[in-house]
Steps between C-alpha positions, in 0.01 A plus 500: 500500500502867406631762736253706702698808399337479157154552650384863487186711521412859417238706684337767280284634784196694384326730745235754408226687681302572187268206568466581871165536673508792744285570804497836680543505876528767767314726738354712221354194331286442805395864471379457141848562359543873529653662194843547660532126567386404153753740353785350704406142417457586132849650509641176642326288239610733220859470623477122490340477158676795339774511246786524752582141600726574798238509776286226351779256426668563834184413692418183312861379493501514878219245496710261293823529698401205722359286219692214335429240235568145621671232290569131545818354356465127444766253389465232236713302255436770240634770735361759738158645432362836612128519586294796615327399823317815603550828684605586854541792740817548704398540865649513849333322793653537846844571356504207256472534122247323278332487162123510550325313220216260423541154653431324170793686343723331759333160517446449128820650354764642733511229765657242267736744327877458523535878517259790538548828311364848564519818294714780641584736213300662221569502126815290518559126468596360840454213741481462875461143617450348845542133581155346516575290808600815690149649483252419779126562453258599777126541466155348548448129447487402134138455379382174349474676164586844365192715441324828555510481881854379559648547753774588256783712641844427639818667625830381349788577735811642330834389649714791626778424249280627214379823661786731405448446127122546532528818706727651233204513261173444687311609811351276768159607633480464879175329595558536874506880503174666603423775248317810614186614324517794260222672693285773348747596229326534164628222280437276202478126561571230245597132505777326309552130442862418418568191292688330218247385239643212302297620201704823489839325485712291268660184631753242385666219691790728599361854490196701605403846374217616725308793645414563862181699457293725720132424444240740642172317571164567657520352850192352662413495868701251711324180598572207731488125433600241761721744687685647200429839349484571127496793259360455149642716220286571194725548197395608151739306276399708196700796636819571300800309633292280731561125451214264426647237732663559838705185543831616646333768712431246777678609815509867398427764760189716513590852611290791619644832383405830667613803299492847655662842496760538774432792733870546573635487142196581285592203277297193412591212734364152566462234762476132407395195699496131413141379534483162326656221294346370176440129450201423272343626176144439386393388155486777240145639477394793280854631480559497876673283756484490880838466670467375858748604768549403860464814711717650772328301776603173332853629440543593866359167617744312275809701599784290643545527873833623630 
């Protein structure tokens, strides 16, 4: 059997705000957007979409700092095999550490794996593997079949022995912290779905060259079905760099991003919040797909209890 040390993957993360859909928010919007507010918001948007990449790339990279690609390592007579399972978000719940992902990513691929890998570094071949039997999943009861209503989300608990290596490269998002509202600060709002489209990567039995991408969709109104909440994302797959197929994005986090000009520093700043987890894609129709996510209500209901 081949050594697991030969298994590697490379994350060529691609984040861009050029496809983002912006909405204007603030006190002045409710007052028919007085010229001073429009000017300030235009300045923020120009900073994000301008030639200087520092502000733009810094904001969007923050969104991806808690996102990981998930791999299963399976054993066979031919040797170990690396398989992309999906995407996850590193989260903290009541002091414990988890990967939040879609339940079918766990049940269909990761659960039977000898070892589970996650991406930690960018633009370098590496591996970080956890023993599969050390991971414990917590979430809603498995449905009779996987479909558009799920429920399809789960929390994979990470043993403490692995945390030091993860913290050296990634950030855990704390789900149990109450985040204050931005208030009446003029700001731009956009949404970002983080994921690892299989269609954007190259894979062999022993190596994966992939991209964790930030996808900026139109987000519909939340809706409820049998006690779970959902957000539907309308994505135009004809946009440059957008994959036609979103397999591999399952389990990726949906983030709300509020971008504003700091009163204290005068610089563009942002506030991000995890609002959903992707689990289902519709059929391709007229160049568009609907990606369905469980919303924050479902995430909170599924959170492990201390």
